[in-house]
C-alpha positions as CSV (number, residue, x, y, z in Angstrom):
1,M,96.0,43.7,-186.7
2,P,94.0,40.5,-186.6
3,P,94.6,38.5,-189.9
4,K,91.1,38.4,-191.1
5,I,90.6,42.1,-191.0
6,S,91.2,44.1,-194.1
7,F,93.4,47.2,-194.1
8,N,90.9,49.6,-194.5
9,D,88.7,47.9,-191.6
10,A,91.9,48.6,-189.3
11,I,91.9,52.3,-190.4
12,E,88.5,52.7,-189.9
13,F,88.8,51.5,-186.3
14,V,92.2,53.6,-185.7
15,Q,89.9,56.9,-187.0
16,L,87.1,55.7,-184.3
17,K,89.3,55.3,-181.6
18,K,91.9,58.2,-182.3
19,R,91.1,60.0,-179.2
20,W,91.5,57.2,-177.2
21,I,94.6,56.3,-178.5
22,R,95.9,59.7,-178.1
23,D,95.1,59.9,-174.3
24,H,96.4,56.6,-173.6
25,L,100.0,57.3,-175.6
26,T,99.9,60.5,-173.4
27,K,99.5,58.5,-170.2
28,I,101.9,56.3,-171.4
29,K,104.9,59.3,-171.9
30,L,104.1,60.4,-168.8
31,H,104.4,57.3,-166.9
32,E,107.8,56.7,-168.7
33,T,109.0,60.1,-167.8
34,Q,107.8,59.5,-163.9
35,S,109.5,56.2,-163.9
36,R,113.1,57.6,-165.4
37,E,112.8,60.3,-163.0
38,L,112.1,57.9,-160.0
39,A,114.7,55.8,-161.4
40,D,117.3,58.6,-161.5
41,L,116.3,59.8,-157.8
42,S,116.7,55.8,-156.7
43,A,120.5,56.0,-158.0
44,T,121.2,58.6,-155.4
45,I,119.6,57.1,-152.2
46,D,121.6,56.7,-149.1
47,R,121.1,53.2,-148.5
48,K,122.0,53.2,-144.9
49,R,120.1,56.1,-144.2
50,A,117.3,54.8,-146.0
51,T,117.5,51.7,-143.9
52,R,117.3,53.7,-140.9
53,L,114.6,55.7,-141.6
54,L,112.6,52.4,-142.8
55,T,113.3,50.3,-139.8
56,H,112.4,53.1,-137.3
57,R,108.9,54.0,-139.0
58,L,108.2,50.2,-139.2
59,N,109.0,49.4,-135.5
60,K,107.0,52.2,-134.6
61,L,103.8,51.2,-136.7
62,A,104.4,48.1,-135.1
63,K,104.4,48.9,-131.7
64,T,101.8,51.7,-132.3
65,N,99.5,48.9,-133.7
66,G,100.2,46.1,-131.6
67,F,102.2,44.1,-134.4
68,T,105.2,41.7,-133.9
69,F,107.3,40.5,-136.5
70,N,110.7,38.8,-136.3
71,V,113.5,40.6,-138.9
72,V,113.2,43.3,-141.0
73,T,115.4,43.4,-144.2
74,V,116.1,46.6,-146.4
75,R,117.1,46.1,-150.0
76,S,116.4,46.9,-153.5
77,Q,113.5,44.8,-155.2
78,K,112.6,45.1,-158.6
79,T,108.8,43.8,-158.2
80,R,107.8,44.5,-154.9
81,W,107.4,47.3,-152.4
82,G,107.7,44.9,-149.6
83,S,107.0,41.2,-148.5
84,C,106.4,38.9,-145.3
85,S,107.5,35.6,-144.8
86,R,105.9,32.5,-143.4
87,K,108.2,33.4,-140.1
88,N,107.1,37.1,-140.2
89,N,110.2,38.2,-141.6
90,I,109.6,41.7,-143.2
91,S,111.6,43.1,-146.5
92,L,111.3,46.4,-147.4
93,N,112.2,48.0,-150.8
94,V,114.7,50.6,-150.5
95,K,112.9,52.8,-153.1
96,L,110.0,53.3,-150.5
97,V,112.0,56.3,-149.3
98,L,111.2,57.9,-152.5
99,L,107.4,57.5,-151.9
100,P,105.0,60.0,-150.1
101,E,104.8,59.0,-146.3
102,D,101.0,57.7,-146.5
103,L,102.3,55.1,-149.1
104,V,104.8,54.2,-147.2
105,D,103.1,53.6,-144.0
106,Y,100.5,51.6,-146.2
107,V,103.1,49.4,-147.5
108,M,104.4,48.6,-144.0
109,L,101.3,48.2,-142.6
110,H,100.3,45.9,-145.1
111,E,103.2,43.8,-144.3
112,L,102.5,44.0,-140.8
113,V,98.8,42.6,-141.5
114,H,100.4,39.8,-143.1
115,T,102.2,38.5,-139.8
116,R,98.4,37.9,-138.7
117,I,96.6,37.1,-142.0
118,P,99.3,35.6,-144.4
119,N,96.9,35.8,-147.4
120,H,94.8,38.0,-149.3
121,S,91.6,36.9,-148.3
122,N,88.6,38.9,-147.6
123,G,89.4,38.9,-143.9
124,F,93.0,40.1,-144.6
125,W,91.8,43.4,-146.3
126,D,89.0,44.0,-143.6
127,E,91.9,43.9,-141.0
128,L,94.1,46.5,-143.0
129,N,91.2,48.7,-143.4
130,K,91.2,49.3,-139.8
131,Y,94.6,50.8,-139.8
132,V,94.4,52.5,-143.2
133,G,91.1,53.5,-143.9
134,N,90.4,52.6,-147.7
135,S,92.9,50.2,-148.3
136,K,91.9,49.2,-151.9
137,A,91.8,52.9,-152.9
138,I,95.7,53.4,-151.3
139,A,96.7,50.3,-153.4
140,S,95.6,51.8,-156.4
141,K,97.6,54.9,-155.5
142,L,100.5,53.1,-154.9
143,R,100.4,51.1,-158.3
144,K,100.7,54.3,-159.9
145,Y,104.3,54.2,-158.8
146,D,105.0,50.5,-159.7
147,L,106.8,51.4,-162.6
148,A,109.6,53.2,-160.4
149,L,110.4,49.6,-159.3
150,V,112.0,48.5,-162.7
């Protein structure tokens, strides 16, 4: 609580926002539970099989949509689902195999579009939308899984 706020004002504020606080605590607990479940699953990932599956899917999406890239690596990352270097090397998070297929394709197409447009300009999002539809909505859906990366 801010230093200049009285204790009674703070109590009154909490009373006014009680429902909002309760709702958000419930959401936080749900995210923590999902994160723990995915963390448990990630410990059981067969890395060789995941690498094979993800590499195959990336190659198929690239070929189908006319993209080229240099090298693909699959590794365990804590903060990203994927990345694309300036040399068009694509790195994918092994934990992608835990996500729904549409989100896996989104991540891969996102990185493939970066082989043409190396930033997140409006042009990038317009180009990505040609392949995935409403990219911003899918990105929002993907963010629900971000806690699983930790």
